[in-house]
C-alpha positions, 0 to 999 in steps of 0.5 A: 160657370166653368172653372178656368174659363177664359174669355178672349176678345181679339181682332184687328186694331180699331175694332173696339175690342176693349169696349166690348171686353169691358162691357162683358166684364161689367155684365158677368163680374169679370176682370180684364187681362190686357194682351198688348205688348205696349200697354204694359208701359207707363206713360204710353197711353194715347199711342197704345190705345189704353182707352182707360176711360172705357173701363169706367161704367156707371162710376165704377171702374172695371178691374184690369191687369197688365197695363201700366206695370213697367217703365218705358225702356224696361225690357219686356217680352213674351216670357215675362208676359206669360209669368205676369198673365199666370199671376193675374189669371189665378188671382182673378179665378181665385176671387171667383171672377171671370178673366177676359183676355183682350188685345191685338198682340198675336204672339202674346195671345197665342203664347197663352192659348197654346201654352208655348214653352218660353224661357230665359235661355242664354245665348250659346255662342258655340252652338251658333258658330257650329250652325253658321255653315248651314243654310235656312232650309237645313236649319229648319230641318234640324229644328224640326228634328229636335223640337215640335215646331209650335210657332211658325214665325220661328222660321221667318228669318235667320235670327229667329231660327237660330234662337229657336234651335238654341232654346230647343237644344237647351231644353233637350240637354237640361230637361227643365219643366215648363214654367207655366202650368196654366190650365185654361178653357178658352172661348175666343171671340173676334171682332171683324169689319170689312176692309174698307171700314177698318181702313176708315176706322184706323184713319179716323182714330189716328186723326182723333188721337193726334188732336187729343195729345198724342204728339204731346205724350211722345214729347213728354216721354222724350223730355222725361229722358226716354231716348229717341232710339227706344221710342222708335223701337216701339214702332208705329205712333212712337216711331213716326212722331219721334221722327216728326219731333226730331225734324226728320218728317214734316206733319203731313209726311208723318201722318201719311207714313204713320197711317200707312204703317198702321194699315200694314200692321192691321193686315199682319194682325189679320194674317195672324188670326187666319194662321191661328184658325188654320192651325186649329184655333176656333174663333167665333167671329162677331160682325163689327157692325152689330150694336154693342148690345147685340155683340154682348148678347152673342158673347153671353150666349156662349158662356 
């Protein structure tokens, strides 16, 4: 097995990424590293789709990392994720295990695959005041003049654009080294269903989660002192169920709006994967309708 090999299982929400990743880990003595921006939070289980029961195979729990590592309300971002990923990755390979990265948070995944330079650069108010007189096209041109543009999402709105320039200027002046020295050899697999099937899977899964205690989960978070504002910030299930519990939505409206929001989220994920491919990332796509055994065999043929 190649040193520093990283197996990646990606795909739109509700495609069965976790299930396949766990089966692979069980077969080849691997460990899972989650790439989900919300599964890091304790107590946010059903809404984030942790599906921890899927990690249990033949009375044995497949080891996993970067799940349940911080309390809800704690600031967690891509910078912290890269640090935590690095620790988990080297811990796994130093134990002669195979790391398997799986999840649907495109920014987290791409930050690892492309080794983005992320940091805790402070806000530079003087620089921001200077840049106020420029329009977005001028700011984009300026950013490209001082830094290689790795992440095109940096230019989708003014705030991201200003932050990207701020970071680039900081490193141009301070010449600090990249904090991450990861050396990885990724093989990236994606699970794909046709549009109608994924829509059905999303809606069916939402119904099942609501019947399995997702509303009670959100209520407990609120009862434990997590503010409604914070829960709404986490979006999707936590946003709309909080609105329901506050009386701003009835159940039917909550279900309808949440279902639509998850479908929209899935479309954004698909767009992210297509952009990755357009920018040169090779993704080996797996037909979601294959049996679990067939999917597993497909992955193993490349390892």
